N, C-alpha and C positions, 0 to 999 in steps of 0.2 A: 651121561645123558646124551642121546643121539642128536645129530644136527636136525634142526627144524622139527623137533618133537612136538611142539605145540602147534606148528603150522604145517600141516601136511601138504604135499605137492598138489593133491587133488583140490585143495582149497576149501573143503567143507567137511564137517562131521557127518556121520551117517544120518539119514533122514529121521531116525528115531531120536536124535539128540534134541536138546532144547532149541526152540525156535530162534532165540537170540543168538545162539552159536551158529545155527544153520544159515542165518541171514547176514553173517559178517561180510563186509565188502571184500571183493577179490582184486579190484583195480582202483586206481586213484579216482576214476570217474564214478565209481560206485559210492564213494564217500560223500555224504551230504552234510551241509550245515557248518562246514569249516572253511569256507571260501577265503576267509581272511588270512589263512596260512597255506591253503592248497589250491587257490584259484590260479588261472592262467597267469604266468609271469611271476608268481610269488616265489620267494627264495626257497622254501622247503620243497615245493613241487619241482623246481629246477634241479635241486640237489638230488632228489629221488630219481628223476628221469635221467640225469647224467650219471647216476650211481657214484656220486662224489660226496658221500655222507661223512660228516664229522660227528663227534659224540653229541647226542641229543637227549633232552629230557622233555617228555610230554606231561604236561600238568593240566589237570582239569577235573571237574566233578565226575562221578560215576556215570557211565552210559553215554559219554561224548565221543568215544571212538579211539581212545588211546591204544588199546590192544589191537583193535582192528587196523589202525594205521601201521602198527609194527608188523602185522600179518601181511599187509600189502607190500611193505618193504621186503619181507622175507620172500615173497613170490616174484619180486622183480629184480632183486640185486644179484650180481654175479659172485658176490662174496659168500663165504660160508656163513650160515645163520644159526646161531645157538640161542637158546632161551632158558631162563631160570625164573622161578617164582620166589621172591624174597621171603614169603611166608613159609615155604617148604624146604628151603635150601640154606646152607651155611658155608663156612670157609672151605670145607672139604670139597664141596661142589664147585666153588669158585676156582680152586686150584686145579681141579680136573679140567675145567673149561680152558683155563690159561695154558695148561700143558699141551692140550690139543691145538690151541690157537698158535702157540709159539712154534710147534712142530710144523704146522702148515706154512707159517710165514718163512721159516728157515729153509724148509725142504722144497716148497713149491711156490714161494712168493705170493701166497694167496691170503687175502684179508679175511678177518672174522668179525662179524657183527654180533654182539651179545645183547640180547633183549632181556631186561630185568623188570618183571612186573612187580608192582607195589614196592619199588626200590626203597621207599622211606621206611619200610619195615626192617631193613637191615640195621643193626647197631653200628656204632662208630668203627669198631674193630673190623667188622665185615666189609664196610665201605672202604676203609683204609687198605684192606687186603687187595682190593681191585684197583686202587688208584695208580700204583706204579705202571700197571700194564695198560691202562688207558693213556697214561702220559707218554709211554714209549711207543704207542701205536700197535701193540700186540692185539688189542681188541678195540673196536669202535663201540662205545656204549650207547644203547638206546634204553633209557629208563622211563617208566610210567609211574605216575604218582597222583593220588587225589589230594595230597597235602602240599602246601606251599614249599617248593624245593629250597627256597632261600632260608627256611627255618628247619626243615626236616632232613635235608640231604647235606652230606659233607661239603663244606665250603670249597675244598679243593676240587671235588668232582664237579660242583656247580660252575666253578671258574673255568673249567676245561670243557664245558658243554654249552651248547646253544639251547636255550629254553624256549619252548613253544607252548603257549597256553591255549587249550581247546575250550571253547565256550559251550554252555548248554545249548542244545539244539532249539532252534526257533519252532513255533507251532507249524510253520510251513514245511520245515525240514522233517519234523516228526510225521506230519501227514504224508509227505512223500515216501518216507520209510514204510509206513503202514500200507500205502497203495502198492508199492513195489512188492511187499510181502503177499498181498492178496492176488497179485498177478503171476508170481513166480510159481511155475508148475513143478520144478524140481525140489526147491528148498522151502517154498511157502505153501500157500493155499490156492494156487491157481487151478488145481484139478477140481475144485468145488466152487459152487456159485455162492460166494459169501457176500452178504449185504448187511447194512446196518440201519437200524431204526434211526429216525431223525434225532440228532443230538448225541447219539451213543459214541460214535467215533470221535466226535469233537470232545466229549467228556474224557475219553482215554488220553487224547492228545494234551488236553488242558492239565489234567492231574499228573501226567507223567513229568511235568516240570522240567522239560529239556533233557530227560534221561531216556535214550533210545532203548536201553535194555529193559527199563521199567515198562515202557510202552509195549515192547514185543512180548514180555512175559504176561502182561495183562491181556494182550490180544490173543495170545495162545490159550490162556485160560478161558477167555470169553468164547472163542470159536469152538474149542474142543469140548466144552461142557454145555453148549447150547443145543437143546433138542437131540442130544446124542448121549449115549452111555459111554463115559470115558474109557471103560474097559474094552469097548468094541471099536475104538478109533483105530484106523480111519474108516469113514463110511464109504459107500460106493461112489466112484467117480461121477461127478456131475450133480451130486446131491446139493440141494439148496439149503443154505444155513443162514438164518437171519438173526443177528445179534440185537437183542433189545437193550433199551436204556438201563433197565434194571440189571441185566446181566453185566453190562459195562461197569456199572457202579459197584457191583459185587466183586469185580475182577481186579480192582485197583484201589489202593488205600492212599489217602492224602498224607503227605509228609508233615511231621510235626516241626515246629520251629525249634531249632537246636542252638545250643551255645556250648561249644567245646572249649574249655579253659586252656587246652594245650594245642588247639588247632586253628584253622582259618576263622571260625566264628569269633574266637577270642580276639584275634588281631584285627579282623574287619570291624568289630564293634568298637574297640578302643580307637581305631582309626576314625570311625564316624564321630565318636565323641570329641576327639581332639580337633577334627575339622569343623565341627559345629561351634566349639569354643573359638577357634581362629576366625570363623565367619560371623562371630557375634550374634548367634542365634540361641538365646537362653532356653527356649522351649525344646528345641531339638537336643541341646546339650543335656537338659534334665531327663529327657526320655532315654537317651543312651546310657546315662549314669544309672537310671533306675533299672534298666535291663541288666547291666553288669552287676549291680547290687543283688538283684533278685536271683541271678544265676550263681551267686556265691563268689564273685571275683574278689581277690584280695584287695582291701582298701589301701594297703600300703602301695600296691602297684598303681592304683588310680591316682593317689596323691603324688607319687613319683612323676607320673606323666604330666600332672598339672604344674608341678614345680618347674619342670623343663619348659613347659609352654609359657610360664610366667616370665622367663628370661628370653626365650626364643621368639615369641610372638607378641608379647606385651612390652617387655623391655623398658626402655626409658620413656616410652609414651606414658607409663604409669609406674614409676619406681617402687610404689608401695605394694604392687601386686605380689611380688615375690615374698615379702614379709607376711602378707595376709594369708597366702596359701600355706606357708610354713607354720604359722600360728594355728591354722585350722587343722593341719596334720598333727601337731602336738596336742591340740584339744581332743582330737579323736583318740589318740593314744591313751589319754587319761580316762575317757568315759566309755569308749567302745560302743557297740550296737546295743539297743536300737537308737539311743539318743545321738550316737555318732553320725547318724544320717544328716543331722542338722549342719555340723561343720563341713561335711562333704558337699551338701547343697550350697552352703555359704561360699565355699571356695569356687565351686562351679559357676554360680551366678556372678560372682565378682569378676572372674576371668571373662565370662561371656559378654559382660557389659563394659569391660574396660577398653580404653582406646588401644589400638594395636600398632606395633612397630617391630620389624624384624632386623633392625640394624645391628643387633649383636652378632649376626651372621658374618659381619665384616671381619671378625676374627679369623674365619676360615679362609678368607681371601688373603689375609696376612700369612697364614700357614702355607698356602700355596706359593706365595712369594718367597718365603724362607726356603722352600724346597728348590725353587728355581735360582735364587740369588742369595748366597750366604754372605751378606754384606758385613764389612768390618765396621766396628764402632768408630765414628769420627773422632779425630784427635781431641777436640775440645770437650767431648763428652766422657772421655776416659777418666779413670780414677787417678787424681793427681797425688794421692798420698804415698805412692810407691815409686813412680817413675817420672815425676814432674821435672826433675833436674836433668836426668839422662836423656829422656825422649821428648820432653815438653808436653807430657800428657796433661790434659785439662786446660792448657793455655788457650785463651780466646773464648772461654765459656762465659756467657752472660747470665748473671744471677737475677732471675725474674723479680725477686722481692725488692731489688734496688730500684725498680722502675715503677712508674705510676700504674695503677691497676694491677700491680704484681705480675706483669707479663711483658716479655720482650720477644721480638721475632728473631729466631735463629734456626739453624738446621739441626733437626733431631734424627732424621732418617739416615741410613748409610748413603754415601755419595752416589752410588750407582742407582739409588732409588729416589733421588731428589725430585720433589714435585709429585710423587706417587701418593694417591689418596685411597684409603680403604673405607673409611666411615663417612656416610652421608646422612645427616640427621633428617628424620622425617618431619612432617609439618603437624603431627598429631600430638595432643596432650602436652605433657611437660617437655617433651623433646622439641615440640614446635616453639616453645618459649626460648630454648637455648640455641635453636638452629641459626638464627641471624648472627649471634655472637661467634659461634664456631666457624661459620663460613667466612665471616669478616676477618677473623684472625688468620684463617688458612690462606685467604687471598693475599693478605699482606706478607705472610711468611713465605709463600711461594714466590711472590714478586721479589722479595729480598734475596732469596736463594738464587733465583734466575739472574739477578744482577750482581751476585757475589758480593753483596754488601750487607750491612746490618740495619736496613731501614731507610736509606737515603733515597728519597723519591727521584732526585735528579739522576742518580746513578742507574736506577731502574729504567728510566726512559732512555738513557744512553745505551744501555744494554740491549734494548729492543729496536734501536735505530738501524737503518740499512743503507749501505752504499756499495756501489759496484766494485770498489777497490778494497773493501774491508772484509775481515773474516765473518762479518755479519751475514754475508751472502750464504755461507754454508748453513747458518742458523735458519735463514729463511727457507732454504730448500727442505730442511728437516720439518719445519712447521707446515709447509705446503704439503709435503708427503703425508704427514699425519692428518691434515685436513682432508686430503683425498681419501685416505683410508676410512675416516669417519663417514664421508659421503657415500662410499661404496657400501659400507655396512648399513647405513640408513636405507639405501635403495633395497638391499637384500631383505631387511626386516620389514620394509613397507610391502614388498611383494608377498613374502611368506605370511605376513600378518593378515592377508585378505582371505585365506582359506584354512580350513581345519585339516591338518595332515595327520593321519594315523600311521602307526608303525608298519602296517601291512599295505599301505597305499602304493600305487604305481605312478611315478612322476615322469613326465617328459619335459626336457629343458632344451628348447631350440636356442641357437646362437650362444652356445655355452663355452666359447673359446677361453674366457677368463676364469671359468670354474667357480665364479662367485656364488651362484645359486646351487651348484652341484654338490659341494661338500656338505653344506648345511642340510640339503635334502637327503643326502646319504645318511647323515646322522639321525634324521627324523624317521627314516623308513628302513630300519634294520631287517624287517621281515618282508619287505616289499621289493620294489624295483625303482632305481634311479637311472633313467636313460637320458643320454645327452646327444645333441646334434652339434657337430662342429663343421667348419667350412674348409678344413685342410687336414691332410695326413699329419703334417707337422704339429698342428694343435692337438690332434688326438694322441700322438705319441707323447707330447709334453704332459698331458693330463694323466695318461696311463703310468708314466714314470712317477708322477706324484702319488698315485694310488698303489704303487708296487708293494708297499709295506703291508697292505691289507690282504686278508685271505682272498683267494680267487673268487669264491662265491660272494664275498662282501663287496667286491669292486663294482663300480658303476659300469654300465654298458654304454660305450661311446662309439658313435658311428659318424662317418663323414657324409654330410648332406648339405651341399652348398645352396646358397640363396636364402631369401627370407620367407620361404614357404615350408610346408610340412609334408612328410611322406604319406602315402596312402596306407590304409590298414594292411594291405598285402605287403607293402614295402616295410611297414613296421614289424610285421611278423618275421620277415626275412632278416631285418637288422637286429631286432631285440627279442625274437621269439615271443612277442606279445603284440597283439593287434589293437589293444584298447588300454586307456589310461584313465586314472581318477583325477589327475590334475595336469595342466600344462602351464608352465611358468616361464616367463621370458623377460629379460631386461634388455631393452633396445635391440629387438630382433631385426629392425630395418635400419641398417647403417649406410647402405649405398643408394637406397631409393625407396620412397613410400608414396602412398596415395590410395585412392578408393579401390582401384583394381587389385593392388597388392594386398590390401586389407581383406577384400572379399575372398581372394584365393586362400589366404591364411585361415579365415573364419570357416570356410567350407571344409578345409582340411582338418581343422580342430573338431568340427562337429562329427566327422566320421571317426576320429580317434578317441573321443571322450566317451566314457560309459554314461548311461542315463543318470542324471544328477551330478555329473562331473563338472568341473569348473576350470576356468582359464584366467590367468592374471598376467597383464602386460604393463610394463613401465616403459614409456617412450617419450622422447623429448622432441616436440615438433619445432622446426625452425621458426615458425610463425610466433612462437612464444619464447624464443631465445633472447640472449642479451643483444642490446643495440649499442653500437659504437657511439651513436648520437648521445645516449645517456652519459657515457663516460666523458665525452667532450663537454657536455653541459655541466657536469659536476666538477670538471676541471676549471670552470669559470668562463668559458667562451660560449656565451649564450647564442650569439648570432650564428656562429659556425655550427653549433649544435642544432639549431632550428633548421638550417638548410639541410644538414645531413639527415635529420629526422624525417623531413619530407621526402628526400631521395630514397631512404631505406623503406619507407612505407610504399613508395612506388615500386621498388625492387621486389618486395614480397607479394605484390599483386600482379607482377609482370607475366605476360604470355607472349612468347615469340611467334613468328610466322610459321615456323616449322612444326610446332606442336605446343601442347598445353604444359610448358615446362613449369610455370609457376604453380599450377594446380597440383601437378604430380609430385613436385619436390619440396615446395616451400609454403604453399598456401593451405595445406590440409590442416584441420583442427579436430577438436574432440568430437564434434558432430559427425564428421567424415568417418572417424574411427568407430563410433558407436553404431552408426547406421549399417556399416558393413556387417557387424556381428548380429545386430537385430534381424537383418534380412536373412541371415543364416539360421535363425531360430533361437538365438540366445536371448536371455534376459540380462541386461547390462546395467552396471552402475559405473560412474566415472567421477573421479575427483582430481583436482588440480593440486600439484605438489610444488610449493615454492622451494627453490634450491639456490644455493650460492656457495662459492669457495673463493679463497684467495688464490689468484692465478698469476704466476710470474711469467709475463710475456717477454719475448726477445725480439731483437731486430730481424731475426729470420721469420718470425710470425708476421711482422709488418710487410716484409718483402713478398710473402705469399699472398697476403690480403690485397696488397696494392699492385700486384702483377696484372696489368690490363689485358694481357693475352691469355693467361691461364686461369685467372680468377673471375668467375661470373660476377661476383660482388664488385670487385675492383673495376671491371670494364663498365658496368652499369653506373656506378657512383662517379667514375671519372667523366662519363658523358653528361651526367646530371649536374655536376658541380662546375665543370670546366677545369682546365689544367692547373691554373693558378690556385684555385681554392682546394683542389685535390691535393696539391703539393703541401699547402699550408696545413691541411688535415693530417697529413703524414707526419709533419714536423711536430704538431701538437701531441699526437699519440706517442711519438718517440720520446718527447719530453716527459710524458706521463709514466711510461714504463721504466724510464731511467730512475724514477724515484722509489721503485719497489713494486710489490705485487698490487694488482688491482682486485677489487671486489667484483667478481663476475656473477651475475644474477640471471637466472632463467626459470622457466616453469616446465614441469613434466606432467604427463597425463598418466594416471594409474587406472587402468581399465580392468574391471572384474566382470566376467561373463559366465553365466550358469545355463546349463541345459535343463 
């Protein structure tokens, strides 16, 4: 088979060919309706434009542009393009293509892209014949399939390919396709004056159901059989052709509702059934059950899925559910259809109305932990019958039945996993009744393990005490580090939880030096774009080193852009090859200075960068809502000193000096200041206040910085307000506090969500 046989260099079949083939797109800009994978900045578009394709599988219903997209790649790539149709070819054809491809690579260093249409039509042996050559890079596979590749294509091929799902075309995209056809003089009907009776074109678009090929075939039939003898087509140039509603209705047939027991309808329907049961909707569950029964689905398959759901989604919330479903399955096996519909419905309704808990999935968390940590059995849990004398196996084991309530706290997990929890009881049904007891025992057990005792409360408290001269300080650092991690993750989840992010979205993350939002955004947008702004080359290099293990096209795009502002669309195009974004997410973007002017500049920049309907989420901590040292002093018991300091701090945060509005710019802004800036820029906003706290281990160095009256604005102001003697006493009080261990540091942050 010759190179590009299906995709001629001219880019079109002769004018006498079918309209659907004549009107195939020739460039990326000609493709309509697939902006989620081909829009500006999307991963697939970037890969095609850069001619850096890896193996791909295009999956979608007929008429959505899978073959057309492959054709565009054929016309733009510098690689040699070969094509096969899985319906018409076999292993012999594969070998011939591989031989030519291998020769090109060895002799000329040239890549070969192999397009396989209807790739799911190949059997396992045919797909296996191609696999080694895809794996070693002899060919880059582009497969097209209307069937779900996860079920119909060799798993090894799927794992080595990036899958892009093409969606049915929207009515707007179909209408644009039809209008392009009517205007195109070379490939379409632009040479004639084609018009449509009211409602006729709309009917073609509606009944086509997202299938461009169906639309064009119907359009061809309607135009070429209207007021014209088909045998004498084409008519004279300039002829007026008016398509009636009746002609449009005759030119296209409505599609029947299908149920393919071996294809997507089968899997989609059982998916809808299971999700209806999980969602406790008995009406929907009965409907999908009836549809499967009417289509001839195997009842054993339906019962199998309900048995799984009884453990996975009902679980211990109703331990009887599993027994009920199994009993119904056995009853069906004895009576069959049609009476067997009753136990089918019985099991369905029981599961739909049962309380739900998915805590059995904790087992898979344990499996992951086993893969990460192959923990040894603790000595006291080992079998004492063989090695108790030589190795002391079993020594120290506490026999639960010798204790009250037949339970005693001791360590059961491997030492490396002490304190690890997998199962958390829900509050629903039976599980809700056992929850308190499970958690109570776990708390005692963890406390005993941490104290390395067997339930002595005094020892537990001693193990959690802190002193500057003891090893406990190391323990405190670990606890504080863990607390900070939880705080950062909470910030990340709060920001990401404010917007709906799709796989193909484009995200911009300002002030991304820590990468906190970047990596999770990258995971959520594998087909889109995650772009980050950092304030230094060093920060950029650090993040890129972290991302080095990813494929180049999967890596985030990171640019250096200092300051708490945003680039212009033109600068965004230069930095990211993308001038617009679906979401802008930022955690504390203003670290050096904030205020109304800064916010307004940021809001104006965001408005220019966001697409219509785009959104922005910012988490920022205003100094005005930060921790107050006066609260710490008052909780330490010095009410008088705390009251004086409270008044001084209130004055400090309202202070304005003679040279400028320092207080307003840096310390006195609040949520209203932030919201007004974005509302003035045309955003609809919502704001919530987030209470935050952490255990903070302060040091003498922290105090020296705070109380430096020359370099610290806070220290200089408070010293003047309190006087030298009181200021010195304040420092001594705080020093005494921090010597006792970490302080609970409390503050409030603002979570702003803004929509265009």
